[in-house]
N, C-alpha and C positions, 0 to 999 in steps of 0.2 A: 127899190134898188133896180138899177139898170139890168135887164135880162137879155140884152143884145151884145154883140161883139163890140168891144171898145173901139173907138176911132183910132186910137194909138195905144200901144203897149210899151213904148220905149222908155217912159220915165220911171217905171217901177223896176228897181233892181231886186230881183227875187232871191229869197234865201235858199241855200242848199239846192240850187237849181242850175242846170245847164241852160242859161238864159237864151243863148242864141238858138239852140235847138227848140226850146219851148216856144219862143216867139215866132219861129217858122212854122211850127205845128202845135198850136195851143190846145190845151185841154181846159175848158172853162166851165165851172159849175155855177149854177144860178139859184138852186133851191135844194132843200133836203127835207125828207119826212120818213120817219121810221128807219127802215134798213136801206133806204135808197137816196142817192143824189139824182138831180136832173141836170143835164148839161145844157149848154147854150142852144143846142139844136133840138132840145126837147127829148133827148134819149134818157132813159132811166139807167142808172149805174149802181149796181149793188155794192154797198160799202163793206169790203172785206178787211178794212184796216181801222175801223172806228175813227175815220178822219185821219188823224195822226196819233193813233193809240189813245184818243182822248174823249170818245163819245160812248161810254159804256151803256147808257140808258137808251140809245138810239136817238135819232134826230127829231127835233120839233116836239119835245115832250111838253104837253100843255101846261102842266104845273110850273115847270121851269120858265117857260116863256111868260106866263102870267106874273110870276114873282119878279122877273126882271123889269117888265113894264111897270108894275106897281111901284117898285123902289125908285126907278128913274123919276117918276112923278112925285115921289115923296121926299127923297133925299138923294140928290144926284152925286154929291160928294161930301165927305166929312173927314177931316184929318184925324189921324190916330197918334200924333205926337202930342203928348200931354193932354189929349182929349180922347173922346171915343164916341161910339154909337151902339145901341143895344144889339144890333144884328151881329156885330163882331164877337161879342161875348156869348151870345146865344149859340153861334156857330161853333165856337171853341168848345163849349160844353158838349154839344152833340158830336163833334169829331172825337172827343175823348171817349164818349160812349160807343162810337163806332169801332174804336180800338179795344173795346171791352175794358177800358180804363187801364190798359197796359202802359199808357203814357199819361203824363200829368199836365202838359202845357203845349200851347200852339203859338208859333211865331209866323205871321203872314208875310208872304212875298207875292210876286206877280207871275212867276214862272218856275219851271223846274231848275233852270240855270241859276236863278237867284236863290232858290231854296238850297241848292248845293253849296254855293258860295257862303250863304248864311250859316249852314251847318258846319262848314270848315272853320269859319271865324268863331262860331260858338265853341268848337272843340279847343281851339287855341286859347281863347279867353277863359274857358273853364279851368284849364290847367293853371293858367296864370293866377286866377282867383284863389286857387287852392295852394298857392306857393310853389308850383312846379312849372314856372314859366319857361324853363329850358325845354319843355316838351313841345317842340315846334315841327317835327318831321311828320309828313303826311304820306300815307301809303294807299295807292290806288291799285288798279289791275290792268294788265294788258287787255286790249280790246274792249275796255270799259268805256261807257259813254256817260258823262256827267254834265252835259250842257256845254255852253259856249262861253261862259265867263272865264276869266283867267285862272281862277281856282279850279273850276270844273275841267278845263282843258288840261291843266297841270296833272291832276290825278287821273284823268281819262287816259285811255290807251289806244286810241284809233289814230294811226299815223297821218292819214289824210286831213284830219281835223287839226292836227298840231303843227304840221310842217311849215306853215307860212307865217308863224307868229313868234318867232324868236325863242329864247331860252325858257320862257314861261316862269313859273315860280321855282325858287331854289328849294332844296330840302325835301324832294319828293322821290319816293321809290315806287316800284310796281311789282305786285305779285304776278306770276304767270297766269295766263288764261287757262280755262279748263277744257277747251275743245280738243277732243281726241277722236278723229274720224276713224282711225284704224280699230279702236277698241269699242267705241260707243255709237257706231252708226245705227240709224233707224231705231232710236230709243223712244219709248213712251214713258213720260215722267222722268225721274232722276236717273241718270246713267250709273252704271255699276262702278266704273273705274274713274279714279282721280281724287279721292278724298285726301291722298297724300300731298296733293298740291297745296293744300292749306298750310302744311308744315314749312313751306317756303318762308312764311312769316318768321319762323325761328331763325332762319339764315339772316334775314334783314335785322332782326333784333340783335343777333350776335355781332353784326357789322357795326351798328350804330349805338347799341345799348338801349334797353327799353326806356330808360329814364329820359331819352331824348325824343321819343315817338309819341305824338299826340293822338292820332286816329288812323283807323283803316276804313276806307269807304269802298263798298262794292254794290253792284246791282244784284239782288237775289237771283233774278234771271236777266242775263245781259240781253237787252232787247234790240237796241239800234245796231249792234254789230251783227245781228243775225240769229237771235234766239239761242243763246248758249245757256243750257240748263245746268245747275250745279250738280256735281256728283253726289251720290248718297253720303250723308254725313259731313259734307264739306263745310256747310255754313255753321253747323254745330261745332265743328272743330275750330273754325275761326273764332267763334264766340269764346270757347275755352281758352284759346291762346291769348286773346285780348284780355280776358279776365286775369289770366296768370300774370300778365305784364303791365296791368294798369292802363291799357290802351283803350280808347273809346272805339266802339264799332258803330259805323253809320251805314244804314241801308238806304240806297237810292231807290225809292219805290214810285218814282214819277210815272213809270209805265205799269208796274205790277200792282200799284195801289188801286183801290176801289173796284175790286172784283175780278181782275184779269185772270187770276188762278182759281176763281170760283169761291174764294174766301175774301174777307174784307181787304187783307193785305197779304203779301207773300210771307211776312213774318208769322202770320197765323198758319199758313200752309206748311211751312217748314218747321214750325214750332221753335223758332229762334227769335229772341227779342234783342234788337239793337238798342244802343243808348240814345241815338238820334235817328230820325227817319224823315227823308224828304219826300214830298208829294206835290202833285200839280195835276195837269191833264184832266183825269176823270173827276177831280174835286168839284168842278162846276159843270161836268158833262161837256166840256169844251166850249161852253156858251160865252163865258167871260174869262179873260186871262186871270189866273190865280194860282199861287203855290203856297205851300206851308211846310214848316219844319215842326215835327212832333218831338218833344223832349221828355225824357224821363225826369221825374221830380228831382233827383239828386243833381242833375245838371242845372236846372233852373234855380234850385235852392242855394247852390254855391255862389250865384250872383247876388242873391237877396241878403246874404250875410255881409255884403260890402257896406262901407259907410253910406249914409243917406245921400240920395241923389240918383241920377240916371245910372242904371246898372249895366246896360249894354249899349254902347254908342254905335248903333246900327239900326237900319230900317229904310223904308222906301216911302215916297210920297203916297203911293197907292196901296200900302200895306193895309189889309182889311177893308178895301173899298166897299162901300155899302151895297152897290149893285152886284159885285162879285159875291159878297156874303149872302145876298138874297138868292142868287143862283145856286150857291153851294147848299144852302139850307133846303131849297126845293129839290136839289139832286138827292140829298140824303132821304128826304121824304118819299121821293119816287122809288128809290131802292127799297124802302120799307113797304110801301103800299103795293107795289107790283111784285114784291118777293123776287127781285131780280137775281140775287145770289143763288137762291134755290133753283131758279130756272136755269141759270148758267151751269150749275152742277149737273142738272138733268140732261144737258146737251153735250157734256164733255166727252162721253164715250162715243157717241155718234159722230162728233167732231173728229176725234182721234182716228176712228175707223175710216172716215172719208179722206183725211189727210194722207194716211198711210196707204190708201188705195192707189196713190200716185207712184208708189214704188215700182220700178221697172220701166217707167216711161223714159223717153229719150233725155239724156243729159242729167237725170236726177241721180245724185250720188249720196244724199243723206236726207232724212226727214226727222224732225224733232218736234215733239208735242208735249204740252203740259197745260192744264186748265183749258182756256179757250185762246190759245196762242199756238202758233206753228212756225217752224222754219223749214224751208225746202231748199236745200243746197244744190246748185247746178254746177256741173263741170265748166270751168271757164274756157273761153275761146283763147287759143294760144296767142299771147302777145296783146290781148284785148281784155284785160280783167274788167268785169262788170258789164261788158257789152251784151252778153247773152241774157242776163236777168233784166237789163234795161229794155231790151227788145221785147221780152215777155211782158213787162209792165205796160209798154205802149200798146201792144196788141190786145192785152187784157182789157184796157180801157176802151179800146175800139169795139170790143166784144161785149161791153156792158158790165165789167167788174173792176172795182178798184182794189189793187193790191199794193204792197209796199216792197221795194227792193233795196238791198244794201249790199254792195259788191255783187257777187253772183248768188245771193241768197234771197229768196222770196220770203218775206215775213208777213204773217197773217194774224190779225187780232180784231175780229168783228165786234160790233156792238153785242152786248151780252143778251140782248132780247131776241136774237136770231132764233128761227125755227128750223125744223128739218128741211123744209122746202128751200130755205135760203142756203143751207149747207149743200144741198143737191145742186142748186143753180151755180153756186160759186165753184165747186169742184168739177162739175160737168164742163163748164166753160174753161176753167184753168187746165183741165186735162187736154182739151182740144188745142189750147194755145201751146202746151208743152209738146204735143205730138207733131206739131208743124213748125217747131222752133229750129232754126239753123244751129 
């Protein structure tokens, strides 16, 4: 791969990027190993964001690299429409084992966005298969992020993502978000206040009647909006209400899945089991694009009771791609062999202490931590929302650390293989950035 500055950067229309600003002052990465990237000038950059929330095992894991190389040479592509290959079935079994068999089936996609749209379609088709086809209404949550497909945008609740794309899907409502800076600032783990916000589902049920509602979808921890952690009892209350009204509960675990909270999934951490669960990112350690929807057996079985033929008219050319399956199988093996979940659990207290040590620094108005994830909220510059955090992002990169920002919130989610010295480096440099931030 070219490790020098490109002759031109004009042709690539970059996603979720201020293209004009970036191309004037580019940040170019050319290699990665362990906890570090290397930029085009040869500088090491500590990865405080696991790439884009997606590299739980750290970069350049030998077993994953070898598995991808081997599969490309053995089976570069195989369709999964009316055909299959062994790795797709082997991976599905191992994924179910990783959930401790709380789910029964896996449907492969290529991204978190596709996984969300797949789960929403499954929910609608499930009710139809059971003779309740009038259940078409979907319920998301304010400040939720569920990818960039039309389904995910519709149930998502981030205004900037939605505003340019028209009315989106009809028949969608939103629960209120759970962020309460006045009552829950500087929380470690689940905040005390806000379980009552789950009861807003009853208001929506009263408005539309439960018989018309198909599913509720939430992120257990809302990541892309700035690490909003659910109040104590909130997710359990949502589960109770969905059960009461025959509504499916979908967890979007694209970010929280594969160890981010030091458990396999957030569903394990919060001890709440959804009917459907979307995953991606850490599924392949970010090496190859892949997503998946995990389904409870009763969802799957409702389709299998239909007349003979194709049960679900849905799928993607690359569903269960053999190279992606090889990467995912090697990722699961890496989790097991390196005992990554146990290591992450051993780091979380030291991590939380380091994050909360930033309290009192200039502009910091809140800090939120759970597992190996953190949100550091900054006071915005008047009339320039997001400008302060973006300035911190650019200075942090210049100082050798990669952070992620959303609005005026710094979101951190390092590879789970980090050690104490990495935590010290990350927060030592970040503290310096914050102390000199305008």
